[in-house]
N, C-alpha and C positions, 0 to 999 in steps of 0.2 A: 211304789214303783221301785223295782230292784236295781241294784248296781250292775251296769254293763261292764264285765271284766275286759271285754275287747277294747272298749273306749279307754279304760285305765291303762292297758298295755300300750295303746297307741299314744296316749298323752305322755307316758313315761318315755317312750321312744323319741317323741318329738323333742322333749326336754333334753334327752341325752344327745340327740343329733346337734341341737343348738350349742350345747356345752362342748362337744367334741370339735365343732367347727372353730369356736373361739380358741380352744386349747391348741389345736393344730396350727392355726395362724399365729398364735403367740410363739410357739416353738419354731415356726418358720422364721419369724422376726429375730428371735434369739440366735438362730443358727446362721442365717444369711446376712442379716444386717449388723447385729452386734458381734457376730463371730464368737458367741458365748453360749453354746448349747447347754441346756439343763438336763437333758435326758439322752440316753443312748440311741443309736440308729434303730436298734431292735425294738425299743419301747415306742419310738416314733412310728415305726411300721405297724405295731400292734394297734395303736390308736387309729391310724389311717385305715387299716383293714376293718376295724370295728365300725367306723363311720360308713365305709362302703357296704358292709353287711346290712346295717340299719337302713340305708338308703335304698338298697335292693328290696328290702321287705316293705318299705313305705315310699315307693317312687313318687308319689304325689307331693312329697315334701322336699324333693330335690330342687335346688335353685342354682342359677348360673354362678353365684358367688361361693358355692361350696368348694373346698379344696379338692374334692374329687372331680370336679368339672373343669379343671384346667385343661384337660385334653378330652375331647368328646365330639369334635366337630368333623364333618365330612370334608374331604379335599375340595378346594375351590378351583374353578376353571382359570380365573385370573384375579389379581388383586384390584380392588376398587381404589379410587383416589380420594384423598383428604386434603382440603385446602386449610392450611394453618391459619388460625385467627391472628397470630402474630408471626412474622417471618422467622425461620430458623436460619439466622445469618451465619456465614462462614467467617473464619478469622484470617486476618493478614498474618504473614509469617515473617519472623526475623531470624537471621542465621548467625548473628554474632552479638556480642554485648553492646557494641556501638549502635546497632540498629535498635536495640531495646532502649538505650538512653535517648536516642532521637525520638522514639515514640513518647517517652516521658516528657521530653522538652516541648514537643508539639502540643501535648495535652495541657501542660502548665500554661503555655502561651494562650491557648484557646480558652481555658477556664480562668485565666488571670489569677493564678495562685502559685505559691512557691513550694507547696507540699501536697502530695497525694498519697493516701493509704491504699495499698493494693491487697488483693487476695490471689494466692498462687496455688496451682494444683497440677498434677501430672496430666499431660496430654495423652489421653487414652487412644490406642490404635484399634478402634472398633467401628461400630455402626451407630450413628446418631438416631435416636428415636424420640417420639413425643408420647407421653402417657396422660390421658385425659380422664379425670375423675369428676363425676357429677354426684352431688350429695354424698361425697365420700366413697362412691363405688366406681371401680374401674370400668369404663364402658367403650373407650376407643383408644387405639394405639396406631401410630403411623411412623414411617421412615421419614428422614429429612427431605428426600427427593431433591428438587431444585431450590429448596429453601422456602418456597411458597406453596407447593403442592407435593405431597408425598403419597406413598402407597399404604393402604389400610392393611395392617398386619396384626390386628387385634387378637385374633385367635392364636396366632403364634406367640405373641407376647404373654398371653395368659399361661402358656406352658412353662414360663420361667418362674421358678418358685420364689426367687428373691424379689419379684414384683408383687406387692400385696394386692389382692382383689378388692379389699376394703381398707381405707386409710384409718389409722388409729388416731382419730381427732377427738380429744376429750372435751367435755362440756364447756370449760372456760375458753376453749379455742373456737367455739362456734360463733357464728355471726347472727346476732339477734335471736339467739337460742336455737338456731338451726345450723346444720353443716353447710359450709360454703358451697354454693351451686356448682362452681367449676374451679378445679385446681388442675393446672397442666404442668406436669413435671417433665423435664428433658434430661436425657441421659445417654450413655454410650453402652451398647450391648457388646460383650466380648466373651472370649473363651480363655480360661487360664492356661498357662504353658503346660502344666501337669496334665490337665484335662485334654489339651490338644494332642500331646504325645500319645496318651492312651487311646484317643479317638482314632488317630492315624494307625496305631498298631492294630486296632479292631478292623479298620478298613482294609489294610494289607492282608490280614488273615482271611478276610471275606472276599479276596481278589477284587477289591475296589481300589480305584486310584486314591492315593493319599492327598490331603489338602496341602497347598503350597505353604500356607502360613495361617496363624490364628485369626487374622482379620478376614481373610477369604472364607475361612470356615464359619465364622460368626455371621458374616453377610450372607453367605449361601444358605445357612441354616434358617436365617430369619426370613428368607424369600422362598422357602419351600411352600408349594401349594397345598401340601398335606401336613396339617399340624401334628399328626402322629410322628412324622419324621423329625420335625423341629423338637418335639418333646424328648426325643432320644439323644439330643445334642446337649452338651454340658454348658449351656449359655448362662451368663450372669450379667449384672448391670451395675454401673455407678451412675448416680444422678448428679448433674453438675449445675442445674439451674431450673428456672421456671419460665413459662410463657404467660398465658392468661392466668390470673390469680384473683378470684373474686372475694372481696370482703376482708382482705388482709393488708396491712400497711407496715411492711418491714422497712427498716432504715438502712440496713446493709445487706450485701450479698451473703455474708457469713451468717447473718440471722436467718436468711431464707434457707440456706443449706441445713442449718440446725433444725429448722421446722420440718424440712423434708425427712430428715433422719428420725425426728420424734414421731412423725406420722407413719413411719414404717418403711421408708425407702432408703436404699444404700447410698451413702455418700463416701467418697474416697477419704480414708483417715489421714492421708498425707497432706490434705488441703491445709494451707497456713496463711494467716493474715500477716503482712509485713508492713513496716512503717514507711518505706520509700523504695525507689527503684534499685538502689544499691543492695538493699536487703533481698529484693527479688532475685537479683543476679547471684547472690550467695545461695539462695534456695535452689536455683538452677544448677549450680555447681554440686550442691549436696545430692540433688536428684540424679545427676549424671553419674555420681559415684555409687549410688545404690540401685541403679536401673537393672543391673545384671543379676541382682539377687531377688528382684520382685518376681512374683508368679504370674505376671501379665505383661503384655507388650505396651511400652510407652515410647513415643517418638519425640518428646520434648516437654516443655512446660507451658501452661497457659497463665497469663497475667491479666487480671481484671481489676478495674477500679472497684473498691469495696463499697463505697457509699452509693446507694441507688439514685439519690437525687442528682448526684454528680454524673452518674451514667446518663441520666435523661438529658442533662445539660449538654453533655458531649455529643450525644446523638449518634448517627450512623452515616456512612457514605456508601453508595451503591449497595453491595451485599455484605458489607462488613461494619461492625460497630467501631466507633473511634476509641471507645473506652477499654478495648481488650486487644491483646496480641498473643501470638503463639511463638515461642522461641524454640526452633527445631534443633534436635541433636545433630551433630555432623554425621555423615554416613560412616558405617563401620567398614574398615578396610583390612585386607590380609593379602599376603603374597603367595603365589603358587606357580607351577609350571604349565605352560600351554602344551598339551599333548598333541592336539590335532585341531583342524578347522573342518567341521562337518556342515552339510547343507540340509536345512529343514524346509519343507514345503507347507505353507499355511493355507487356511481356508480360502483366501482370495487368490491363491496361486503364487504368492510372493515367495521367492527363494531367499531364505535368511541364513547367512553364515552363523554358525554356533560354535563357540569355543568349548572344546572338550578339555577339562582341567584335571590335574591331580587333585583329588578331594581335599577341600580345606574348609574349616569351620569359620564362618563369618557371622558374628553376632548370634551365636547359638544354633545356626543352621548350617548343615553340610552342603557345600556347593560343589557340583561336579560339571555343570554346564552353565554358560552365560551367553546371551545374545550378543552378536557383534553388529547387528542391524543391517549393514550393507557393505559393499566393497569400498565405498568412500571412507567409511569408519575404519576399516582395516588399514587403509592407506594412511589415514590420519594418525592412527595409533602406531603404525610402523612395526607391526608384530609379525612374527613367523613362528612356525612350529618349533618347540624347544625353548622358547623365550621364558624368562621369569617375568610374570605380569602381576599387576596390582588389581585386586578384585574388591568391589564394594557392593553392598546391598542398597540400591537407591531407595530412599524412604524406608530403609531397613526391611525391604521386601524383595525387590527385583535384583537378582545378581547382574553385575555389569563390569566389564573389563574397562578400567580407566586409564591404563597405560603401562609402559614398561617400567620395571624397577631399574632405572638407568645406572644407579651406583653399583648394582650387582651384575648388570648385564648391559654393556654398551654396544653401540654399532659404529664401527669405524668406517665402513664403506657406505656409499650412497645406497639408499633403500630402493629396491625394485620390487614392486608388488607382484606376487606370484600370479601367473596367467591361468593356472589350472584349477583354481578354487571354484569358480562358477562354471558349471557344465553348460554345453550348448543344447543338451536334451534333458528333459525333466527326469530326475533319478527315480521318480515314482511311476510315471506312465509313459515316458519316452517321447512326449510331445515336445515341440520346439520351445526353446526358451528365448524370450525377447527382453530387451532392456528398455525401461522407461525411466529417464532421469538416473537416479542412483540405484533403482530397484530392478531386479530381474524377475520376470514372471513366467510361469508355466502357462502355455496356451491351451493345455488339455481341458481346462475348465470343468465341464459337467461330468467327465468320466475319469478324472484324476483321483486315484484312491486316497491320496493325502488330503484332498479337498472334499472328500465324500461326506463326512459327517457335517462339516460346516455348510456345505452347499445344500444338503438336504434340510438342515435346520432353517437355513435362510429361505429356501423354496417354500416351506410349509408355514413360515412365520405369519403372524397376524397381519402385517402390512404387505405381505406377498400373497400367496394363494390361500392363506388362512385355513389350514387343515387342522382342525381341533383333534386332539388325541395323539398327536405325534410330538410330544415333548422330548427333551434330551435323552431321558432314560430309555424311552421306547425306541427312539432312532438308533441308539447304540445297540440295543438288543436286536433290532431287526437287521442291522449291519452284521453283527456277530453271528447271527443265524444264517447269513448268506442270502437273505431275502431282498436286500437293497444293495445294488452295485453302482447304481446312478439314479438320478431323480426319476427317470422313466419307469423304474421298477416299482415306484409307489403305486402306479396304476395297474400293476400286475398282481398286487396283493389280493388274496381271497380270504374270506372269513375263516375257512378251515385251516389256512396257514397260521392264523393268529391264535385260534382257540387251543392249539396244541402247545403253545408256548407258556412259560411261567407268567403268572400275574394277569393273564388274559381270560376273561369270561365271555360268555355269549354276547352279553349286552355291550361290553366295551369294544368287542370285535365288530359288531353290527354298527355301532356309532362311528367307528373310524372309517369303515367302508362307505357309509353314507356321506361322511365329511369329504372323502376323496372324490366321490361322484359329484358332490355339490361344487367342488373346486373347479370343475370343468366349465362352470358357468361364470367364471371370473372375468375380469376386464383385461383389455390389452395392456394398459399401463402396469397393472399388477403382474401380468405374465412377464413383461420385459424386465421389471424390477426383480422378479423371482429368479431369473437366470444368474443374478449375482455378478454381472459384468462390471469390471473395474471402472470406477468413475460414474456409474449409473445409479443414482439414488432415486427416491420416489419422485422428486420434482422433475429430474431429467427423463425418467421413464414416461411421465405424463406428457412432457414436451415432445418426445419422440413419437408417442402414440398419436398426438394431435397432428403432427406433421406428415407421418407416413400412413396412418390409418390401418395398415395391415402388417403383420409380422414379416411376411414374405417380402414386402417392399423395403422394410428396414434391413433384412438380411442381404438384399441385393444392392444396397446403397453404397456409394463410394465415400472415401474419406472427405473429398471435396464437397460432396452433396451434404454431408452431415455437418461439416464446419459452417456451412452457410446458414444453419439454423441459429437463431439468437440464443445466447447463453450456453452454447455448447462449444467447448474448446478443442484444441488440436489433440491433446492427449486422450480425451474421452472418445473423440471420433476414431482415433487410431485403435483404441482398445476394442471398440465395437466391431470394426472391420476385421481385426485379428481374431476376435472371438468367433465371428460367423464364417471365417475362412478355415478354422481348425476342423479337420475331418471328424475327430472325436465328438465335438460339439454338435456338428450337423447330424451325426448318426443318432445321438440322443434326442435331438429335436424331432427327427423323423419318427422315432418310436413314440414320442409324445403325441405327434400329429395323428397317429393311428388311434390312440386312446381318446383324444379330444374330438375326433371326427373332423372338426374344422376349428382353427384357433379363433379366439374372439377378435373382433374388429373394434376400432376406436369408438367408444360410446361418449366421448367428451364433447359437449356442445361447444359451439363457437363462443369464444369469450365475449362478454359485454365490454363496453368502453367507458362506463360511467366513472370509474375510478382509475383510469389508465395513468400509470406512472406515479400514483399517489402512494405514499409510504405510511403504513400504520404500525402501531404497537399496541398489543392487548395486555391489559393488566387487571387483576381482581376477578371477582365472580360476577358474571352478568346475570340479570334476573331471569330471563327466559330461554337463553341459548347458551351452549358451551363455547369456550374460546375456539375449539376446533371447528365448530359450526360457523362462528363468526369469520374465522380465517377463510373457510371455503367460500362464503358469500363474497368476501372482499376480492379474493383471487378470481372468482367468476366474472367479476366486473373489471378485471385488468389491474387491480391494486396489488401492492406487495406488502407482506407482513414480516416484520423483523422482531428480533427478541430484545433489542436494546434501543433506548431513546438517544437520538442525536439531533444536531441542528437540521439534518436533512429530513427528519420525521415531519410528516404533514399533520397527522392526527394520532393522539393517544386515546384509545377507547377504554375508559375506566369503569370498573364495576365495584361491588362491595369489597372491602378489605384491600383496596389498591395500595401498593407499598411504595418502594423507593422510585419506581418508574414514574409514578404520578408526581412525586416530588421533583424529580429531574425535569419532567416536562414543564412544570410550572416555573422552574428556575430558568429554563431555556426559552420560555415564551411559546412553547408548542401548544397548538390548539387541543384542548381536552374535551371530549364528548362522551356521552353515555350510550347505552344500547339504542335508546330511542333516536339519538342524534345519528348513529350509524345507519339506522333504517331510513331516516330521512334522506341521507346521502345516496343510499341505494335506490330510492324511489324517484329521485330527482331526474 
């Protein structure tokens, strides 16, 4: 039998593919984790291109863990959810040394000890994520979310080259000869300052709006539905701890971090073990002195108990561990001159005074505008055009005017707030401006250009009319092309209008037109909520639909009639009447009526009474239904569902992995039931 040359060539190629994958991942580790590259960028690119070439010739040997497969997924419609097996708790904040010392004293008293060793690290200003490895291979990643449930961003995390697709776990680290089944690392995704500046330069050159700050850029990049876009963003990560960890028994947090680093994950090199709280405060001072020379944003220091058994003994309260605290840096402040006070109209129609400033650099960012929030704030600050004011970036992000620089510019005379700052007519659409509390609102609503993008995005959102295919980018494009001037124009769109635009194909245009047609079958509560009326959320929209049954009846209702409805207050009633009295809004609604034919009527069944006035809290994962479905069942029988446990709670419905809510219920003596117990209550 002769030798098959083809088989030999394929075997050699398979061997080379395997070798290249190991080599490329090793160079990724050296470059991104150790910051010690062994080869030039050009040599790395040649290795990568060779692997791509071989995989194209032998596609049957491509697998998900190949370095070439970090990007290769289609855009998704929406992110799925992931329940964290262990909660991703948030940290309590301290704002001065005394609060840190109080934290230390509380811990010592609780643990009955006079000495605690801590570990300190920079508090990264990024997006917290979870990386889950099974048998050493990365298979799921998620955002922190509410600490208990996050968004599944696995495909986006795979595009970050500093995240290994396979952990470097050597034989001696294996459990019973095998790689540990589950290792969950937790870290902070961020963008370096140098990369952020370059990214914004590219966006400005492409006529795209620049990102406000590195944190927003990182969070926005991580939540892109198209992983190809995420892959183009210069994301990086530092890991700061673990969640679930099967088969390993570390004694200290420091040991855990060193293991993460050994396995191929990045750990901040500034992390340091200190002997006591005074040493931790010295670390904080050192960190504050070097923060401006770091290539990434930090907003303070994190202090953790180093000993893991001591962490367990300390436990947690509510959503925070007792064994850790974050000491925040004070806001950065500078002084500049207030040139003018301008008026900005937001998505909800709120008129916000904005300070136009002489440009000033605050914490590395040039600030020219800062929100003044409302007229009450202007009066509190006692500022006028021409004043020298103090600016700070709240949380090192949002510019804010905090007051006059009194020693340089004082006021001898009694302060009189200028009357001409807030207009009586909207500067964007000319509709009447009304005041509610401290806030002034444009009543133009559905036709106000300043509210256009926000009102359309709200109208088409998942909880409103749910028009798939009208994400932010598409909405902006359709507005810029002059195809959308108010929400009624959505129903004027034609397939031919779309296919002539960039990025629109036959299929995507057809799908959007079908989604628009389908939205006409929506429910009355969704339609009421979609209008974006101030004070009208999903629950209020449902209540209004139940009580009025038809949109026309709601439009004709008086303020007194609406106030009579339970759970609806005076301000919401007033905003409803003002909204439906505004001619601009009525014109848009009439155009919508033409397209809908007839608006939906209330399809909400009369509520049951089995759970009237009973208060429930849902926690954990239920076996057969989601918490959203359980909430709907409870509310259908007159019950109420809240997010936190208190003495007023009647029942806590607990599923698998129930967290601190269950602990609090047991502490307060609140009745705890499972899904079966809930079904029994519903059937009684």
